[in-house]
Backbone as a ProteinNet text record, in pm:
[ID]
protein_1_A
[PRIMARY]
MGWFGFKKKVIKEIYGGAWGHLVNDHGLTVDALSKSIRCVEKPEVRDSGKVNLLRVFSLHDVAKKGVVVEGWETFDRHPDLVLFEGSLDDNNVASLVRKNGAAEPA
[TERTIARY]
147.7	97.9	6.9	-89.5	-253.5	-206	-378.9	-323.7	-275.2	-208.5	-115.1	6.9	8.4	136.9	126.6	-18	-44.8	-51.4	10.8	5.3	-130	-158.3	-288.4	-315.4	-410.4	-352.2	-327.4	-228.8	-232.8	-361.3	-327.5	-355.8	-458.2	-586.7	-713.2	-752.9	-885	-973.4	-1043.3	-1099	-1154.2	-1295.8	-1382.2	-1443.9	-1630.4	-1744.6	-1845.7	-1841.4	-1849.5	-1893.6	-1768.6	-1677.5	-1545.2	-1552.7	-1610.2	-1577.3	-1747.5	-1812	-1929.1	-1885.1	-1778.6	-1758	-1669	-1548.7	-1450.5	-1517	-1636.1	-1599.7	-1768.7	-1851.3	-1920.1	-1886.1	-1839.3	-1799.9	-1656.7	-1560.5	-1424.8	-1407.6	-1469.4	-1498.2	-1417.9	-1400	-1304.2	-1419.8	-1329.8	-1402.1	-1413	-1546.4	-1516.1	-1379	-1351.1	-1202.1	-1108.5	-1043.5	-934.9	-950.3	-1058.2	-1075.9	-1054.7	-1119.2	-1099.1	-931	-898.2	-804	-667.5	-672.5	-539.8	-540	-632.6	-641.5	-673.2	-665.3	-579.9	-646.2	-599.6	-635.1	-571.2	-496.2	-472.9	-511.6	-560	-680.4	-594.3	-695.6	-657.8	-721.3	-827.2	-923.5	-889.9	-991.5	-948.7	-1145.4	-1059	-1252	-1213.6	-1334	-1371.3	-1518.1	-1513.4	-1631.7	-1772.2	-1738.1	-1859.7	-1903.1	-1765.5	-1831	-1701.4	-1686.4	-1610.9	-1533.1	-1426	-1416.8	-1262	-1292.8	-1111.6	-1095.1	-989.2	-903.1	-836.5	-871.7	-796.8	-717.1	-588.1	-478.9	-525.9	-584.8	-566.9	-453.3	-418.8	-279.1	-336.1	-235.5	-267.3	-108.7	-150.8	-78.6	58.1	-6.6	123.1	225.8	154.2	261	331.8	273.6	411.6	505.6	464.3	575.3	667.8	599.7	699	855.9	751.9	864.4	953.7	921.8	971.2	951.3	851.1	766.2	720.8	775.4	644.1	561	458.9	326.2	360	349.1	398.8	262.3	219.8	87.8	62.8	48.6	-4.7	95.8	236.1	309	393.4	423.5	477.8	453	319	213.2	290.9	297.6	432.4	554.8	620.3	721.6	759.5	586.1	663.4	490.2	426.3	298.1	288.2	361.9	365.8	305.9	244.9	168.4	39.7	16.4	-135.9	-225.7	-347.7	-369.2	-536.6	-576.3	-707.2	-671	-742.7	-703.8	-797.6	-881.5	-1024.2	-1082	-1150.2	-1245.6	-1363.2	-1386.7	-1585.9	-1579.9	-1691.3	-1755.4	-1853.1	-1909.1	-1940.9	-2087.4	-2131.6	-2284.5	-2247.9	-2114.2	-2068.8	-2051.6	-2050.2	-2070.6	-1864.7	-1763.6	-1692	-1662.3	-1570.9	-1478.6	-1331.7	-1329.8	-1218	-1153.2	-1083.7	-1014.4	-899.8	-873.5	-739.8	-634.7	-541.4	-394.7	-308	-155.2	-91.1	-105.6	-229.3	-268.6	-294.6	-383.3	-453.4	-498.5	-543.2	-626.2	-718.1	-772.3	-935	-1050.8	-1076.9	-1191.7	-1132.3	-1112.6	-1113	-1348.7
2558.5	2464.7	2543.2	2441.1	2501.2	2574.1	2627.5	2674.7	2559	2648.7	2570.6	2496.7	2556.3	2440.6	2337.6	2290.6	2141.6	2156.5	2028.2	2044.3	1921.8	2013.6	1989.1	1800.3	1768.1	1565.2	1643.7	1511.9	1546.7	1428.6	1245.2	1167.7	1109.2	1120.2	1107.2	958.4	944.6	765.1	862	770.3	813.7	815	921.3	957.9	974.5	951.7	1019.2	1033.2	1072.1	980	892.3	936.5	823.2	737.8	718.3	547.9	487.1	481.9	464.7	449.1	554.7	498.1	377.8	395.1	287.2	220.5	159.7	0.5	-12.4	61.3	52.9	7	158.7	118.1	106.8	45.8	30.9	-128.4	-160.1	-321	-331.1	-256.3	-203	-253.5	-313.5	-409.7	-282.8	-303	-189.9	-235.8	-374.8	-400.4	-325.5	-347.4	-250.3	-82.3	-52.6	65.5	117.3	62.6	63.1	57	-34.8	-82.6	-27.5	12.5	-22	136.2	151.3	281.5	374.3	485.8	611.5	703.4	864.5	967.1	1106.4	1183.1	1307.7	1446.5	1539.9	1589.4	1741.4	1817.8	1925.8	2008.5	2107	2183.7	2303.8	2300.2	2331.5	2422.3	2510.4	2558.5	2541.9	2544.5	2501	2601	2619	2683	2611.1	2536	2428	2423.5	2473.8	2486.6	2430.7	2408.2	2423.1	2221.3	2166.8	2025.8	2023.1	1872.7	1829.8	1763.2	1766.7	1692.5	1554.6	1477.6	1332.9	1223.5	1166.1	1069.9	976.7	819.7	774.3	670.2	591.5	544	393.1	341.5	232.1	272.5	263.5	274.4	134.9	7.5	-88.8	-54.7	-10.6	60.3	156.3	295	351.2	326.8	240.9	176	63.2	4.7	-84.3	-19.8	110	205.5	312.3	289.8	378.5	543.5	513.5	712.8	742.1	893.8	945	1053.4	1065.3	1122.8	1238.9	1349.3	1421.9	1576.9	1523	1603.1	1545.6	1686.4	1613.6	1591.2	1711.2	1708.1	1566.3	1507.4	1380.8	1302.8	1260.5	1183.6	1290.5	1390.9	1399.6	1352	1355.7	1300.8	1078.3	1080.3	978.7	845.4	931.3	867.4	707.4	699.6	541.4	503.9	521.2	505.6	510.5	617.7	644.3	528.1	479.1	350.8	429.2	570.8	651	766.2	838.3	1006.8	1083.5	1162.5	1251.4	1308.9	1311.5	1440.7	1414.3	1505.4	1481.3	1614.8	1648.5	1783.9	1793.7	1949.9	1992.9	1905.7	1843.2	1754	1620.1	1564.1	1502.1	1383.8	1386	1306	1273.1	1135	1134.1	1057.2	1082.6	1051.1	1048	931.8	871.3	748.4	812.3	697.1	610.3	492	403.2	442.5	427.5	459.8	350.5	325.7	279.1	115.3	85.7	-89.4	-152.1	22.5	-59.3	-158.5	-311.4	-433.1	-417.8	-489.7	-495.7	-622.6	-548.9	-709.8	-810.6	-909	-1082.8	-1099.9
845.2	949.9	1033.7	1071	1148.8	1295.2	1343.5	1495.1	1545.1	1724.7	1807.5	1719.7	1576.2	1539.7	1542.7	1515.8	1439.4	1291	1272.6	1135.7	1092.3	925	909.3	864.3	879	820.8	645.3	637.1	515.6	426.3	473.3	454.9	475.6	400.1	409.6	407.7	509.6	477.8	372.3	211.4	138.7	193.6	161.4	231.3	112.3	150.9	89	-65.5	-161.7	-286	-356.3	-323.6	-350.7	-295.6	-198.6	-127.6	-239.7	-251.9	-303.8	-437.7	-542.9	-604	-693.2	-597.7	-555.9	-562.3	-471.4	-422.8	-585.3	-557.5	-699.2	-845.8	-879.6	-972.1	-1038.8	-930.9	-950.9	-879.6	-808.2	-765.4	-623.4	-525.6	-465.1	-289.8	-259.8	-129.4	-40.7	37	186.1	289.2	322.4	388.9	337.9	207.4	134.8	223.5	173.8	143.4	312.4	393.3	513.4	604.9	523.4	577	540.4	445.7	406.8	230.6	184	74.2	178.5	102.4	140.8	36.6	4.6	-74	14	-108.8	-48.8	-172.7	-117.7	-135.3	-215.4	-287.6	-303.7	-440.2	-312.4	-340.6	-484.8	-531.9	-705.2	-792.8	-740.5	-865.7	-967.1	-1024.8	-1154.9	-1254.3	-1348.4	-1370.8	-1362.8	-1300.6	-1257.7	-1130.6	-1048.3	-877.6	-879.5	-686.3	-610.3	-602.7	-675.1	-663.9	-539.4	-528.2	-440	-468.6	-545.1	-637.9	-573.2	-604.7	-560	-578.2	-495.3	-521.8	-482	-529.7	-405.3	-459.9	-339.4	-276	-184.5	-200.8	-123.2	-19.2	109.4	212.4	209.2	187.6	127.5	92.5	-48.4	-145.1	-130.5	-53.9	-2.3	70.4	229.3	285.2	222	123.4	82.5	-0.2	-74.2	-189.5	-46.5	77.7	120.7	116.6	73.5	42.1	167.6	161.6	265.4	275.5	279.5	186.7	275.8	240	283.2	239.8	134	63.2	-102.9	-152.1	-328.7	-344.2	-389.7	-432.4	-406.9	-328.3	-330.2	-458.5	-514.6	-647.6	-738.6	-767	-858.5	-837.7	-757.2	-784.9	-792.4	-763.5	-677	-800.7	-937.2	-987.1	-990.1	-1028.2	-993.2	-920.9	-792.7	-667.5	-618.4	-733.5	-749.1	-793.1	-761.6	-766.9	-859	-814.3	-838.6	-866.8	-981.9	-994.6	-1019.8	-974.5	-1038.2	-950	-908.1	-791.3	-798.2	-652	-592.4	-552.6	-626.1	-682.2	-582.4	-511.7	-386	-412.8	-500.4	-501	-435.6	-424	-345.5	-491.6	-611.5	-739.8	-745.6	-747.4	-747.8	-893.7	-976.3	-1112.5	-1070	-1046.7	-1033.9	-1155.2	-1194.2	-1330.6	-1264.9	-1291.5	-1289.6	-1327.6	-1257.5	-1317.3	-1277.4	-1305.1	-1366	-1342.3	-1380.4	-1359	-1267.5	-1178.7	-1057.6	-1092.2	-999.5	-1029.7	-1041.2	-1159.7	-1183.1	-1088.7	-1027.7	-925.1	-987.8	-931.2	-971.3	-984.8
[MASK]
++++++++++++++++++++++++++++++++++++++++++++++++++++++++++++++++++++++++++++++++++++++++++++++++++++++++++

C-alpha cells in the first residue's frame, strides 16, 4: 500500500511512446485506446537503462472473462488476455509485439 493506506493504481491508460507505437505501428484507433485499451506495467533495469515492461489488454475482454486485474501477475495467470507485450524505455521508445491473435486493423 502507498501513503495513507491508498493502493497504487494498477491499471493504467496507454501513455507516451506506447500510445504512438500502438496507433502508428499496430493500427489501433485513438478511440479504442482511450475507451477500452489499458496496460499494467513493471519497472526493470537492463544494461541499456531503465524500462517499463508493459502488458496491454482490453477492459472489455477482462470484464467478459470475469478477471480482476490486481497487477502484473494477473496476466501470468491469464496470458490469453494480453493483446500486446513489450517495453517503454527512458527515451519514450516503445517496443510492443502482438500476442494471442490480437486483431490486425482492417
